[in-house]
C-alpha positions as CSV (number, residue, x, y, z in Angstrom):
1,M,-12.7,-51.2,32.0
2,Q,-9.9,-51.6,29.0
3,A,-6.4,-51.0,30.5
4,F,-5.0,-50.7,27.0
5,K,-7.3,-47.9,26.2
6,I,-6.6,-46.2,29.5
7,H,-2.8,-46.2,29.2
8,Q,-2.7,-44.9,24.9
9,S,-5.3,-42.2,26.7
10,V,-2.6,-40.9,29.7
11,V,0.1,-41.2,27.3
12,E,-1.3,-39.0,24.1
13,D,-2.5,-36.4,27.3
14,Y,1.1,-36.1,28.7
15,K,2.9,-36.1,25.2
16,N,0.1,-33.3,24.8
17,Y,1.3,-31.4,27.5
18,L,4.6,-31.9,27.1
19,N,4.1,-30.2,23.6
20,S,2.2,-27.6,24.5
21,F,4.8,-25.8,26.1
22,T,7.7,-26.5,23.3
23,F,7.9,-22.7,21.5
24,I,9.9,-23.5,18.5
25,K,10.7,-21.3,15.7
26,D,13.2,-23.1,14.0
27,K,11.5,-24.8,11.3
28,R,13.8,-27.9,11.1
29,I,13.8,-28.5,14.9
30,R,10.3,-28.3,15.2
31,E,9.9,-31.2,12.8
32,K,12.1,-33.1,14.9
33,V,10.8,-32.8,17.5
34,D,7.3,-33.4,16.5
35,E,8.3,-36.7,15.0
36,A,9.8,-37.3,18.4
37,F,6.6,-36.7,19.9
38,K,5.0,-38.6,17.3
39,G,6.8,-41.8,18.0
40,S,8.2,-43.2,21.3
41,F,11.6,-41.3,21.8
42,F,10.4,-39.4,24.8
43,L,8.2,-42.3,26.6
44,P,9.6,-45.8,25.4
45,D,7.0,-48.3,24.5
46,A,5.1,-49.8,27.8
47,L,6.0,-53.1,29.0
48,I,3.7,-56.1,29.9
49,Q,4.0,-58.1,32.7
50,F,2.4,-61.0,33.2
51,N,1.0,-62.2,37.1
52,P,1.1,-66.2,36.7
53,S,-0.7,-67.6,39.3
54,Y,0.6,-69.4,42.2
55,K,0.7,-73.3,42.7
56,T,-1.8,-73.9,45.9
57,D,-1.3,-76.6,48.3
58,L,-2.6,-77.8,51.8
59,T,-4.8,-75.6,53.5
60,L,-4.8,-74.5,57.4
61,D,-7.0,-77.3,58.1
62,E,-4.9,-80.1,56.7
63,L,-1.5,-78.5,58.6
64,E,-3.5,-78.7,62.0
65,K,-4.1,-82.1,61.1
66,E,-0.3,-82.8,60.8
67,K,0.1,-80.9,64.5
68,L,2.0,-78.1,63.2
69,I,-0.1,-75.6,63.6
70,E,-2.6,-74.2,66.7
71,P,-6.3,-75.0,66.1
72,E,-7.5,-71.5,66.7
73,L,-4.8,-70.3,63.6
74,K,-8.2,-71.3,61.1
75,K,-10.3,-68.9,63.0
76,I,-8.0,-66.1,62.0
77,F,-6.9,-66.6,58.6
78,G,-9.9,-68.8,57.3
79,S,-8.9,-72.6,55.6
80,Y,-8.9,-71.9,52.1
81,K,-5.7,-73.6,50.1
82,L,-2.5,-71.9,50.7
83,Y,0.2,-71.1,48.2
84,H,2.8,-73.4,48.1
85,H,5.6,-71.6,48.8
86,Q,3.2,-70.2,51.5
87,V,3.4,-74.1,53.0
88,E,6.7,-74.2,53.0
89,A,7.8,-71.1,54.6
90,I,5.0,-71.8,57.9
91,R,6.9,-75.1,58.2
92,K,10.1,-73.4,58.4
93,G,8.8,-70.5,60.9
94,V,6.7,-72.5,63.1
95,N,9.9,-75.0,63.3
96,A,12.5,-71.8,64.5
97,E,14.3,-71.7,61.7
98,S,14.9,-67.7,60.1
99,F,14.1,-67.6,56.1
100,V,13.7,-65.0,53.3
101,V,10.7,-65.0,50.9
102,T,11.0,-63.8,47.7
103,S,7.8,-64.0,45.6
104,G,5.4,-61.6,43.3
105,T,3.3,-58.9,44.9
106,G,0.0,-60.7,46.0
107,S,1.4,-64.0,46.7
108,G,0.6,-64.0,50.6
109,K,4.0,-63.1,52.1
110,S,2.6,-60.9,54.9
111,L,0.5,-64.1,55.4
112,I,3.4,-66.2,56.1
113,F,5.1,-63.8,58.5
114,L,1.9,-63.4,60.7
115,A,0.8,-67.1,60.5
116,T,4.3,-68.0,62.0
117,I,4.2,-65.3,65.0
118,F,0.3,-65.9,65.7
119,N,0.9,-69.6,65.6
120,S,4.0,-68.9,68.4
121,I,1.8,-66.7,71.0
122,L,-1.2,-68.8,70.8
123,K,1.3,-72.0,71.3
124,G,3.1,-70.2,74.0
125,D,2.7,-67.7,77.2
126,P,-0.3,-65.4,76.0
127,S,1.4,-62.9,78.6
128,S,2.1,-59.0,77.4
129,G,5.6,-58.4,76.2
130,V,7.0,-57.9,72.7
131,K,7.3,-61.3,70.8
132,A,7.9,-59.4,67.7
133,F,9.4,-56.1,65.8
134,L,7.7,-56.2,62.2
135,V,9.9,-53.4,60.1
136,Y,8.8,-51.5,56.9
137,P,10.5,-49.0,54.6
138,M,7.8,-46.6,54.8
139,N,5.1,-45.7,57.3
140,A,2.6,-46.1,54.5
141,L,3.4,-49.6,54.4
142,I,2.8,-50.4,58.5
143,N,-0.9,-48.6,58.0
144,S,-1.2,-50.8,55.4
145,Q,-0.1,-53.9,57.5
146,E,-2.0,-52.9,60.6
147,E,-5.3,-52.9,58.6
148,E,-4.8,-56.1,57.6
149,I,-4.2,-57.2,60.8
150,K,-7.5,-55.8,61.8
151,K,-9.6,-57.7,59.4
152,Y,-7.8,-61.0,60.7
153,E,-9.1,-59.5,64.0
154,I,-12.5,-59.5,62.9
155,N,-12.6,-62.8,61.6
156,Y,-11.3,-64.5,64.5
157,L,-14.3,-62.9,66.9
158,K,-17.1,-63.9,63.9
159,S,-16.1,-67.0,64.7
160,F,-17.6,-66.8,68.3
161,L,-20.8,-65.4,66.9
162,E,-24.1,-67.2,67.3
163,P,-25.7,-68.9,64.4
164,G,-27.9,-66.2,62.6
165,V,-26.1,-63.4,64.8
166,D,-23.8,-60.9,62.4
167,V,-22.5,-57.2,62.5
168,D,-23.4,-54.7,60.0
169,E,-19.8,-53.6,58.8
170,N,-21.3,-50.7,56.4
171,D,-20.0,-47.5,57.1
172,K,-18.1,-48.6,59.9
173,S,-14.1,-48.4,60.5
174,P,-12.6,-51.5,61.1
175,D,-12.0,-50.1,65.1
176,D,-15.8,-49.7,65.1
177,V,-16.5,-53.3,63.8
178,I,-13.9,-54.7,66.3
179,K,-15.7,-53.1,69.4
180,S,-18.7,-54.4,68.4
181,L,-17.9,-58.2,68.0
182,K,-15.9,-58.0,71.3
183,T,-19.2,-56.5,72.7
184,L,-21.5,-59.0,71.2
185,T,-18.5,-62.4,71.9
186,G,-17.0,-61.4,75.1
187,K,-14.5,-62.3,73.4
188,R,-10.4,-60.7,73.0
189,F,-8.0,-61.4,70.1
190,P,-5.1,-63.5,71.5
191,V,-2.8,-61.4,69.8
192,T,-1.9,-57.6,71.0
193,Y,-0.2,-55.3,68.3
194,A,0.6,-51.5,68.0
195,K,2.0,-49.1,65.4
196,Y,5.1,-48.1,67.1
197,S,6.4,-45.7,63.9
198,G,7.7,-42.1,65.2
199,Q,3.9,-40.4,64.2
200,E,2.0,-41.5,67.3
201,D,0.9,-39.1,70.0
202,Q,2.2,-39.3,74.2
203,E,-1.0,-40.7,75.4
204,T,-0.7,-43.4,72.6
205,R,2.7,-44.1,73.5
206,D,2.1,-44.2,77.1
207,R,-0.9,-46.6,76.6
208,I,1.5,-49.0,74.4
209,K,4.3,-48.7,77.2
210,D,1.4,-49.7,79.7
211,E,0.3,-52.5,77.2
212,K,3.5,-54.1,76.2
213,P,1.7,-55.8,72.6
214,N,3.2,-58.8,71.3
215,I,3.6,-57.4,67.6
216,I,5.1,-53.6,67.1
217,L,5.2,-52.2,63.6
218,T,7.8,-50.0,62.9
219,N,10.6,-48.7,61.0
220,Y,14.2,-48.9,61.0
221,M,14.7,-45.5,62.0
222,M,12.1,-45.7,65.1
223,L,13.7,-49.2,65.7
224,E,17.3,-47.2,66.3
225,L,15.7,-44.7,68.5
226,I,14.1,-47.8,70.6
227,M,18.0,-48.9,70.7
228,T,19.3,-45.7,71.9
229,R,16.1,-43.2,73.6
230,N,15.9,-43.0,77.3
231,T,12.4,-43.0,76.8
232,E,12.5,-46.3,75.5
233,G,14.1,-48.2,78.2
234,W,10.9,-50.3,79.1
235,L,10.9,-51.1,75.3
236,R,14.6,-52.5,75.4
237,D,13.8,-54.8,78.6
238,S,11.2,-56.6,76.5
239,I,13.5,-57.1,73.6
240,E,15.9,-58.5,76.0
241,H,13.3,-61.3,77.6
242,D,10.7,-61.0,75.5
243,L,11.8,-60.6,71.6
244,Q,11.8,-63.9,69.8
245,Y,10.5,-62.5,65.9
246,L,12.3,-59.7,63.9
247,V,10.9,-59.8,60.4
248,F,11.9,-57.1,57.6
249,D,9.6,-56.4,54.9
250,E,10.7,-55.4,51.3
251,L,14.4,-56.7,52.2
252,H,15.7,-55.4,48.9
253,T,15.7,-51.7,50.3
254,Y,18.0,-52.3,52.8
255,R,21.0,-51.6,50.6
256,G,24.4,-49.7,50.7
257,R,24.7,-47.5,53.6
258,Q,21.3,-47.8,54.7
259,G,21.8,-51.7,53.9
260,S,25.0,-51.5,56.6
261,D,23.4,-49.4,59.1
262,V,19.5,-51.8,59.2
263,A,22.9,-54.8,59.9
264,M,24.9,-52.8,62.4
265,L,21.3,-51.8,64.2
266,I,20.3,-56.1,64.0
267,R,23.5,-57.2,65.8
268,R,22.8,-54.6,69.0
269,I,19.5,-56.3,68.6
270,R,21.0,-59.6,68.9
271,N,23.2,-59.2,72.0
272,Y,20.1,-57.2,73.6
273,C,18.2,-60.7,73.1
274,K,17.9,-63.6,76.3
275,K,16.3,-66.0,73.3
276,E,17.1,-67.1,69.9
277,L,16.2,-64.5,67.4
278,I,14.2,-65.9,64.7
279,C,15.3,-63.4,61.5
280,I,12.4,-63.2,58.8
281,G,12.9,-61.5,55.6
282,T,10.6,-60.5,52.8
283,S,10.6,-58.9,49.1
284,A,9.2,-59.0,45.2
285,T,13.1,-59.3,43.8
286,M,16.3,-59.9,45.1
287,A,18.1,-61.4,42.3
288,S,17.5,-62.0,38.5
289,E,20.3,-63.5,37.1
290,G,21.7,-66.8,36.9
291,S,19.8,-69.9,37.6
292,L,17.6,-70.6,40.4
293,Q,20.6,-72.3,42.6
294,Q,22.6,-69.3,42.0
295,R,19.8,-67.1,42.7
296,K,18.7,-68.4,46.2
297,Q,22.9,-68.5,47.2
298,A,23.4,-65.0,46.4
299,I,19.9,-63.7,48.3
300,A,21.6,-66.1,51.3
301,E,24.3,-64.1,51.2
302,V,22.8,-61.3,51.9
303,A,20.4,-62.3,53.9
304,S,23.4,-63.5,56.2
305,Q,25.6,-60.4,55.9
306,L,22.1,-58.2,56.8
307,F,21.2,-60.5,59.7
308,S,24.5,-61.6,61.4
309,S,23.1,-65.7,61.0
310,T,23.9,-68.0,58.7
311,F,21.3,-68.7,55.9
312,T,21.6,-71.3,53.1
313,P,20.4,-71.7,49.7
314,D,17.5,-74.2,51.6
315,Q,16.1,-71.1,54.0
316,I,15.2,-69.0,50.9
317,I,11.6,-69.9,49.8
318,T,10.5,-68.6,45.9
319,E,7.5,-68.8,44.4
320,T,6.1,-71.9,42.7
321,L,4.1,-70.9,39.8
322,D,1.1,-72.4,38.1
323,A,-0.3,-72.7,34.8
324,C,-4.2,-71.1,34.5
325,T,-5.0,-72.5,31.5
326,N,-5.3,-76.2,29.8
327,F,-1.7,-76.5,28.8
328,T,-1.2,-80.3,27.5
329,G,2.7,-80.3,26.8
330,K,2.5,-78.9,23.3
331,I,2.0,-75.3,22.3
332,P,-0.8,-74.6,19.8
333,T,0.3,-74.8,16.2
334,G,0.5,-72.1,13.6
335,F,-2.9,-72.8,12.4
336,D,-4.6,-73.5,15.9
337,L,-3.5,-70.1,16.5
338,Q,-4.6,-68.7,13.2
339,E,-7.7,-70.1,13.9
340,A,-8.0,-68.6,17.3
341,I,-6.5,-65.0,15.8
342,N,-9.7,-65.3,13.5
343,S,-12.5,-66.2,15.4
344,K,-13.9,-63.3,17.5
345,I,-13.5,-63.3,21.4
346,D,-16.7,-63.6,23.1
347,L,-16.3,-61.1,26.3
348,K,-19.2,-63.0,27.7
349,K,-17.8,-66.2,28.0
350,G,-16.6,-67.4,31.4
351,A,-13.3,-68.7,33.0
352,E,-14.0,-72.7,31.3
353,E,-13.5,-71.3,28.2
354,F,-10.9,-69.0,28.7
355,V,-8.6,-72.0,30.2
356,K,-9.0,-73.8,26.6
357,H,-8.9,-71.2,24.3
358,K,-5.6,-71.6,22.0
359,L,-4.3,-68.6,21.8
360,A,-4.5,-68.1,25.8
361,I,-2.8,-71.4,26.0
362,W,-0.1,-69.8,23.2
363,L,0.0,-66.2,25.6
364,E,0.6,-67.9,28.9
365,N,3.2,-70.2,27.8
366,C,4.8,-68.8,25.2
367,I,5.2,-64.9,27.0
368,A,4.3,-65.3,30.9
369,L,5.4,-68.6,31.7
370,L,9.2,-70.1,30.9
371,R,9.4,-73.8,31.5
372,N,12.8,-75.0,32.9
373,D,14.1,-78.4,32.1
374,D,12.8,-79.9,35.2
375,G,9.1,-78.5,34.6
376,S,9.3,-75.5,36.9
377,L,8.2,-72.7,35.8
378,E,9.2,-69.0,36.0
379,R,8.2,-65.7,35.3
380,G,8.5,-64.7,31.6
381,E,10.4,-61.4,30.9
382,P,8.1,-58.2,30.2
383,L,7.9,-57.7,26.8
384,T,6.3,-54.8,24.8
385,L,2.8,-55.0,23.3
386,D,4.5,-55.1,19.7
387,Q,7.2,-58.1,20.9
388,I,4.3,-60.0,21.8
389,T,2.7,-59.2,18.6
390,E,5.6,-59.8,16.5
391,K,6.0,-63.5,18.2
392,L,2.7,-64.2,17.8
393,A,2.7,-63.1,13.6
394,K,6.0,-65.3,13.5
395,D,4.4,-68.4,15.4
396,S,1.1,-68.0,13.5
397,N,2.3,-67.0,10.1
398,E,-0.7,-64.0,10.2
399,K,-0.7,-59.8,9.4
400,K,0.8,-58.1,12.9
401,E,-2.3,-55.5,13.0
402,V,-4.9,-59.2,13.0
403,C,-2.0,-60.4,15.4
404,Q,-2.5,-57.3,18.2
405,R,-6.2,-56.4,17.8
406,S,-6.9,-60.1,18.8
407,I,-4.5,-59.9,21.8
408,L,-5.6,-57.2,23.0
409,E,-9.1,-58.4,22.8
410,L,-7.9,-61.8,24.8
411,L,-6.4,-59.5,27.6
412,Q,-9.5,-57.4,27.7
413,W,-11.4,-60.6,28.5
414,S,-8.9,-61.5,31.0
415,E,-9.5,-58.4,32.6
416,Q,-13.2,-59.0,33.1
417,L,-12.6,-62.9,34.5
418,N,-10.1,-61.7,37.2
419,H,-12.6,-58.6,38.3
420,E,-15.0,-61.6,38.5
421,G,-11.9,-63.9,40.5
422,A,-11.2,-61.1,42.8
423,K,-14.4,-61.7,44.5
424,K,-13.8,-65.1,45.0
425,T,-12.4,-67.2,48.1
426,P,-9.7,-68.2,47.2
427,R,-8.8,-65.6,44.4
428,E,-9.2,-67.0,41.0
429,S,-7.0,-65.2,38.6
430,F,-6.6,-66.0,34.3
431,L,-3.3,-64.0,32.8
432,P,-3.8,-60.8,35.1
433,F,-0.7,-58.2,33.6
434,K,0.4,-55.1,34.7
435,I,1.5,-51.9,31.7
436,H,5.0,-50.7,33.5
437,Q,5.3,-47.1,31.7
438,F,8.4,-45.5,32.5
439,I,8.3,-41.7,32.6
440,S,11.6,-39.4,32.6
441,Q,12.3,-36.1,32.3
442,T,12.2,-34.8,28.3
443,G,15.8,-33.6,27.5
444,N,17.7,-31.3,25.1
445,V,17.9,-31.0,21.9
446,Y,21.4,-30.3,20.1
447,V,22.9,-29.1,17.0
448,T,26.1,-28.8,15.2
449,L,27.8,-25.3,14.5
450,E,26.4,-24.8,10.9
451,P,24.2,-22.7,9.1
452,K,20.4,-23.2,10.3
453,D,18.9,-25.1,7.1
454,K,21.9,-27.4,6.9
455,R,23.0,-28.4,10.7
456,D,22.3,-31.5,12.1
457,I,20.1,-31.6,14.7
458,T,19.9,-34.6,16.9
459,L,17.8,-35.5,20.6
460,E,20.4,-37.9,21.7
461,T,22.3,-37.0,24.3
462,G,26.3,-36.9,23.5
463,R,29.6,-34.7,22.5
464,Y,29.3,-35.5,19.0
465,V,27.3,-36.7,15.7
466,K,29.1,-38.7,13.0
467,V,29.1,-37.5,9.7
468,E,30.8,-39.5,7.0
469,G,33.0,-40.3,9.5
470,K,33.9,-37.0,10.9
471,E,32.7,-36.2,14.3
472,K,31.4,-32.7,14.5
473,P,30.7,-31.1,18.2
474,V,27.2,-30.7,19.1
475,F,26.0,-28.2,21.2
476,P,22.6,-28.0,23.7
477,V,20.3,-25.5,22.5
478,L,17.4,-23.8,24.6
479,F,14.4,-21.9,23.8
480,S,13.1,-18.5,23.8
481,R,9.7,-18.6,26.1
482,Y,8.2,-15.3,24.1
483,T,9.9,-15.8,20.1
484,G,11.3,-19.3,20.3
485,Y,14.5,-18.5,19.0
486,D,17.4,-21.3,19.8
487,F,20.1,-20.1,21.9
488,I,23.2,-22.3,21.4
489,C,25.0,-22.9,24.8
490,V,28.7,-22.5,24.6
491,R,31.5,-22.1,26.8
492,K,34.2,-19.3,26.0
493,D,37.8,-21.3,26.1
494,F,39.9,-17.9,25.8
495,E,43.1,-19.7,25.4
496,K,42.4,-21.7,22.2
497,N,39.7,-19.1,21.0
498,L,36.9,-22.5,21.0
499,L,33.5,-22.9,21.8
500,L,32.8,-25.6,24.0
501,P,29.5,-27.5,24.5
502,R,27.9,-26.4,27.7
503,N,25.4,-28.1,30.1
504,P,22.6,-25.8,30.4
505,D,22.4,-26.4,34.1
506,D,26.4,-25.2,34.6
507,L,25.4,-21.8,35.3
508,P,28.2,-19.1,36.7
509,V,27.6,-17.5,39.9
510,R,25.7,-14.2,39.5
511,I,28.0,-11.2,39.8
512,T,26.5,-8.2,42.2
513,K,27.4,-4.8,42.1
514,E,28.1,-4.8,45.8
515,E,31.1,-6.9,45.5
516,L,32.9,-4.8,42.3
517,K,32.8,-1.6,44.7
518,G,36.2,-0.8,46.3
519,D,36.9,0.1,50.2
520,R,39.3,3.5,51.1
521,Q,40.0,2.1,54.1
522,T,41.5,-1.1,53.2
523,G,42.5,0.7,49.9
524,L,40.8,-2.2,48.0
525,A,40.1,-0.9,44.4
526,K,36.8,-1.1,42.5
527,R,36.8,-4.2,40.4
528,M,36.4,-3.6,36.6
529,L,34.5,-6.4,34.5
530,N,35.8,-7.6,31.4
531,E,35.1,-10.2,28.5
532,N,37.1,-12.8,30.6
533,D,34.5,-12.5,33.7
534,F,31.9,-13.9,31.1
535,P,33.0,-17.1,29.3
536,D,29.3,-19.2,29.5
537,G,26.9,-17.8,27.4
538,Y,24.8,-18.5,24.0
539,I,25.0,-18.1,20.5
540,I,22.0,-16.5,18.8
541,M,22.4,-16.7,14.8
542,D,20.4,-14.8,12.7
543,D,17.1,-15.7,10.4
544,E,17.1,-15.4,6.7
545,G,16.4,-10.9,6.3
546,E,16.3,-10.7,10.5
547,N,18.8,-9.0,12.4
548,V,18.3,-10.0,16.4
549,W,20.3,-7.4,17.4
550,T,21.2,-3.6,16.0
551,P,23.2,-0.9,17.6
552,E,20.0,1.2,17.3
553,D,18.4,-1.6,20.0
554,E,20.0,-0.1,22.4
555,E,18.5,3.2,23.2
556,F,15.6,0.9,24.5
557,L,17.7,-0.2,27.2
558,P,16.3,0.7,30.7
559,D,18.4,3.8,31.3
560,N,19.8,2.6,34.9
561,W,22.0,0.8,32.5
562,Y,23.7,4.0,31.3
563,K,26.0,6.2,33.2
564,T,26.9,9.8,32.1
565,T,30.3,10.7,31.4
566,S,31.8,14.1,30.5
567,S,31.9,12.4,26.5
568,G,27.8,12.0,27.4
569,K,25.8,8.3,27.9
570,I,27.7,5.1,27.6
571,I,26.9,1.7,28.8
572,D,28.1,1.2,32.6
573,N,30.4,-1.2,33.3
574,F,28.5,-3.9,34.7
575,Y,26.2,-4.3,31.8
576,E,28.9,-3.8,29.0
577,F,29.4,-7.4,29.0
578,R,26.0,-8.5,29.2
579,L,25.0,-6.8,25.7
580,P,24.8,-9.2,23.0
581,K,28.2,-8.9,20.5
582,R,29.0,-9.9,17.2
583,I,31.2,-13.6,16.7
584,S,32.2,-15.2,13.9
585,F,33.1,-19.0,14.6
586,D,33.5,-22.6,12.2
587,T,32.0,-25.9,13.0
588,D,34.6,-27.3,15.1
589,G,34.0,-24.1,17.9
590,N,37.0,-22.1,16.7
591,F,35.7,-18.5,17.3
592,S,36.8,-14.5,16.6
593,E,35.3,-11.1,17.0
594,D,37.0,-10.0,13.3
595,G,34.7,-11.7,10.9
596,S,37.4,-14.2,10.0
597,F,35.6,-17.7,10.5
598,P,32.5,-18.2,7.3
599,L,29.5,-18.4,10.3
600,N,28.1,-15.2,12.2
601,G,26.2,-15.2,15.2
602,W,25.4,-13.2,18.1
603,F,27.5,-14.0,21.6
604,I,24.9,-13.0,25.1
605,S,26.5,-14.1,28.2
606,A,25.0,-15.9,31.0
607,R,23.0,-15.5,33.3
608,L,20.4,-13.2,31.0
609,L,19.7,-10.2,31.7
610,F,17.5,-9.2,29.2
611,D,16.0,-11.3,25.9
612,P,17.4,-9.5,23.0
613,T,14.8,-11.5,20.6
614,S,11.9,-10.5,22.7
615,G,13.3,-7.2,24.3
616,I,12.4,-8.6,27.5
617,I,14.5,-6.8,30.4
618,Y,14.9,-9.9,33.1
619,D,15.5,-8.9,36.8
620,H,18.8,-10.3,38.5
621,K,17.3,-12.9,40.2
622,T,15.2,-14.3,37.7
623,N,15.8,-18.4,37.3
624,E,17.1,-19.1,33.8
625,N,14.3,-21.6,32.8
626,T,12.1,-18.8,33.4
627,K,13.7,-17.1,30.4
628,L,14.7,-19.6,28.1
629,M,13.0,-23.4,28.2
630,R,13.6,-27.1,27.1
631,L,11.9,-29.7,25.2
632,G,10.1,-30.4,28.6
633,N,10.6,-28.2,31.7
634,E,8.6,-31.2,33.7
635,G,9.7,-31.9,37.2
636,R,8.3,-35.1,39.1
637,S,5.5,-33.2,40.6
638,T,4.2,-32.2,37.1
639,A,4.6,-35.4,35.7
640,T,3.1,-36.9,38.4
641,T,0.0,-34.4,38.8
642,I,-0.9,-34.8,34.8
643,T,-0.2,-38.7,35.1
644,S,-2.8,-38.9,37.9
645,F,-5.1,-35.9,36.3
646,S,-5.4,-37.9,32.9
647,I,-5.7,-41.4,35.1
648,L,-8.9,-40.0,36.6
649,K,-10.5,-38.4,33.6
650,S,-9.5,-41.2,31.8
651,L,-11.3,-44.2,34.3
652,S,-14.0,-41.7,33.9
653,D,-14.5,-41.8,30.3
654,E,-14.7,-45.7,31.0
655,N,-17.9,-45.4,32.7
656,V,-15.6,-46.6,35.8
657,S,-17.8,-46.1,39.3
658,P,-16.6,-43.2,41.2
659,Q,-15.7,-45.2,44.2
660,H,-13.7,-47.1,42.2
661,H,-11.7,-44.1,40.8
662,K,-8.1,-44.7,42.9
663,I,-4.5,-43.8,42.5
664,L,-1.7,-45.5,44.2
665,S,1.4,-43.6,45.0
666,F,4.3,-43.9,46.9
667,T,6.6,-41.4,48.9
668,D,9.6,-41.0,51.1
669,N,8.5,-39.1,53.5
670,R,5.1,-36.9,54.6
671,Q,7.0,-33.4,52.9
672,D,6.8,-34.9,49.7
673,A,3.7,-35.7,49.8
674,S,2.4,-32.6,51.1
675,L,4.0,-30.7,48.6
676,Q,2.5,-33.1,46.0
677,A,-1.1,-33.0,46.9
678,G,-0.5,-29.3,46.6
679,H,0.7,-29.1,43.4
680,F,-2.3,-31.1,42.2
681,N,-5.0,-29.2,43.6
682,D,-3.2,-25.7,42.8
683,F,-3.1,-27.6,38.9
684,L,-6.8,-28.5,39.2
685,M,-7.9,-24.7,40.6
686,L,-5.7,-23.3,38.0
687,G,-7.6,-25.3,35.3
688,R,-11.0,-24.5,36.9
689,L,-9.9,-21.1,36.8
690,R,-8.7,-20.8,33.0
691,S,-12.2,-22.9,32.2
692,A,-14.4,-20.1,33.8
693,I,-12.9,-17.3,32.1
694,Y,-12.7,-19.5,28.7
695,H,-16.8,-20.1,29.1
696,A,-17.1,-16.9,30.3
697,L,-15.6,-14.6,27.7
698,R,-17.3,-17.2,25.1
699,T,-20.6,-16.5,26.7
700,S,-20.0,-12.9,27.0
701,P,-22.3,-10.4,24.6
702,D,-19.5,-9.8,21.8
703,N,-17.2,-11.8,23.8
704,I,-16.0,-8.8,26.0
705,L,-15.3,-9.4,29.8
706,T,-14.6,-5.7,31.4
707,L,-13.1,-4.9,34.9
708,D,-16.8,-4.9,36.1
709,T,-18.0,-7.7,34.9
710,I,-15.3,-10.6,35.0
711,S,-15.3,-11.6,38.3
712,D,-19.1,-12.1,38.4
713,R,-19.4,-14.1,35.2
714,V,-16.0,-16.0,36.1
């Protein structure tokens, strides 16, 4: 699989999707937008972030020999080499010290607190009772952690199998495997655990109440309910007499008001506990500025506030990184790099060749890692591919295109090695990387109030553009969905006779006929609308040789827009000020209706009841976004659907096996997840339906489908 090829495909698909909905009549605006789509204006260049290797340390065997841990802990986790930060944290945990671990994704943070808690349970009273709460910000993380604990339970039970005896795990759930192992070995996992997230049925809650598991996996909202609800009295009793550990995963999420709520919750739990409470926090990111010691101090202060217990910098465990390449203390010379860049990389070569490759050594030690004065290593800042290429071109004195090609080949090599290394125990990694692509809503076009062939056009959000030292106000533009005409968003200041830029989202409250009616009983007179009721609207400028609106166009308005009087048919007052009205103005926004300014256009009030450029009449309740469009009306659901579909399509194009077509997405709640799933399914259904109509039409005789044939053919 080529990650960069897939990324490029996803980005192009997303840009094409956005661009396909953009219908702009004005040639100059269209060219400006096309240029932005081709470049990186709407989608900034992706950042490449390397995940360096972690420095390894002792095995659980060696920790047992130190009499630091219980012997049975090896049966749960195995005895491969632990990372240095894991050993450092476990030492604190088994010595009943609170701590916070901040290390990258995949650095084994969960193993640290699980090993600490499991060791305490193996060493102490094995009776029931809640010894630990594991608190997560999302139920998805709770479910994931439960699956990990089940794997550890399987490891433990397997250690008691007779030689030559094994369990078939193919197509079996972890629960079924555990059940089979219990039958074969007659053993039980010495640690009991359960989810208690608020999503369990009554039967499950009753079972948990009876069993009183050692470990409860929950979220902070459920923990709040546990501390207040009458039905969880048994849990509060267990907190009082049994609780020893309180673990908060993803500690960085508890900030602001939510952080205050959690801090108060922890204080209430502390007041309940008769035992000394050991608090553990984990996070991939907590502080990023200052020296290592300054960052530890900042994290310690946050932990002290949150856990209501004094944390010192030595209780903050940070990752210890290790180089995977054969670095001898010297960065490869320009000559070494030129030789590596101009030599074709053989993707079939193994790790022993990769670690001594000059370009790999340069990439790790100049980009992926930073070396401190004391020799310690830290992660390098994420950079774009162009930024990495420029640095390599400078260091090697080679052309950028040659450097970029060589970097991409090397990263493809590292992909293959990491795929093979993931199957090994312990896992091996060789400059693994992530591609971070940020996607935001597309935004607006802005123009100055000038003739169409001379006006300034910008996609940058702002109030003014500076031209030859003079500031000119800019106005947001929307486009008719039917004609592509540009509608300039304005607000009339009637006191100053000045047109002001108006945010397209700032729309007036709908005026209804009902609220204009008089009331004889109360003496309320019928209200007549006037121009001052409609300050918000749009300016439409005529194209050369074309008129957006003429008096003759009024005869095409709906009949119910008129009323009959003794002098004939006239426009009803309710609709009178919704029609286009001639307006003159200058570049500063000064306006009048007597033609005294050099520029002319049509003012039409928002919310639109009809589009004068197309003749389309709208219902009063129709959303303004349905009538006029921005550069992209995509929302978060659309962005997620398009990128998800494109990723799956690209994986298929890369011949990745279907069982590996996976996308991981995080959401705040079930409702959002359900809505996103529905959005995705609708997108696929409509795509298939449109494709079927297209192919049915193409293969139909004479390219004709009738009411009698369209259904069956589609």
